[in-house]
matplotlib code that plots the C-alpha trace (Angstrom):
import matplotlib.pyplot as plt

x = [-39.9, -40.1, -40.1, -39.3, -36.8, -34.5, -34.1, -32.4, -29.1, -28.5, -25.2, -24.3, -20.8, -18.6, -15.9, -13.8, -15.5, -19.0, -20.8, -23.5, -26.6, -28.9, -31.3, -30.7, -32.4, -31.1, -31.9, -30.1, -26.6, -24.0, -20.5, -18.3, -15.8, -12.9, -15.1, -16.1, -19.7, -22.3, -25.9, -27.9, -31.6, -34.0, -33.7, -30.0, -30.3, -32.7, -30.2, -27.3, -29.4, -31.7, -28.8, -27.6, -31.2, -32.3, -29.0, -27.5, -24.3, -22.9, -21.2, -22.6, -24.5, -27.2, -28.1, -30.8, -30.3, -32.6, -30.7, -31.1, -31.0, -29.0, -26.6, -25.9, -25.1, -22.6, -21.0, -20.7, -18.7, -15.9, -13.5, -13.1, -9.8, -7.0, -8.6, -7.1, -8.3, -7.7, -5.4, -6.6, -5.1, -3.5, -1.3, 0.2, 0.9, 2.7, 4.7, 5.9, 6.9, 8.5, 10.5, 11.5, 12.6, 15.2, 16.5, 17.4]
y = [-63.5, -60.2, -60.6, -56.8, -55.9, -54.8, -58.3, -60.0, -59.8, -60.3, -62.2, -62.1, -63.0, -65.7, -68.0, -65.3, -62.2, -61.7, -58.4, -57.8, -56.2, -55.0, -52.4, -50.3, -47.0, -44.9, -47.1, -49.8, -50.4, -52.6, -53.8, -54.5, -57.5, -55.0, -53.9, -50.4, -48.9, -47.7, -46.2, -47.4, -46.8, -49.9, -49.6, -50.1, -52.7, -54.4, -53.6, -55.4, -58.4, -58.9, -60.2, -62.7, -64.1, -63.9, -66.4, -63.5, -63.6, -67.2, -68.3, -65.5, -66.8, -65.1, -66.3, -64.5, -65.1, -64.1, -62.6, -61.3, -57.6, -56.6, -59.6, -58.7, -54.7, -55.9, -58.1, -55.5, -53.2, -55.5, -54.9, -58.1, -60.0, -58.1, -55.0, -51.9, -48.5, -46.1, -42.9, -39.8, -37.9, -35.1, -37.4, -39.2, -35.5, -34.8, -37.9, -37.3, -33.6, -34.7, -37.0, -34.1, -31.6, -34.7, -35.2, -31.4]
z = [55.8, 54.0, 50.4, 49.1, 46.8, 49.4, 50.8, 47.6, 46.3, 42.5, 41.3, 37.8, 36.5, 34.9, 36.6, 36.9, 38.2, 40.0, 40.2, 42.9, 42.5, 45.6, 46.8, 49.8, 51.2, 48.3, 45.3, 43.5, 43.8, 41.9, 43.7, 40.9, 40.9, 42.0, 44.8, 43.4, 43.9, 41.4, 41.8, 39.3, 38.5, 38.2, 34.5, 34.5, 36.8, 34.1, 31.2, 32.8, 33.8, 30.6, 28.2, 30.6, 31.5, 27.6, 27.1, 24.6, 26.6, 26.8, 29.8, 32.2, 35.2, 37.2, 41.0, 43.1, 47.0, 49.7, 52.5, 56.0, 55.6, 58.9, 58.1, 54.7, 55.3, 58.3, 56.0, 53.2, 55.4, 55.2, 52.3, 50.4, 50.5, 48.2, 47.6, 49.4, 49.7, 47.1, 48.0, 47.3, 44.6, 46.7, 48.3, 45.2, 43.6, 47.3, 46.9, 43.2, 44.0, 47.0, 44.9, 42.5, 45.3, 46.5, 43.0, 42.4]

ax = plt.figure().add_subplot(projection="3d")
ax.plot(x, y, z, "-o")
ax.set_aspect("equal")
plt.show()
């Protein structure tokens, strides 16, 4: 069993949401409760976690899990239930302009 930083997943949240923090080849990554990904430095990860660990923020839990890296990466590729892929901005603009053309 390897005990390196990239083998751990940090879960932080309340009963309504959970954020995940883990380290991959490029650095630290935060997965928000809505499924968005944010790159972070180690200092930013600590700034997010320390208030919860110190008890400054009530009702927030912090849980650390040891994971098999290959298994975790495979499960990360699946999109969480209820999360749809974001549409690109140009397609939205095309739809709006197409509606305007139909009205005239």
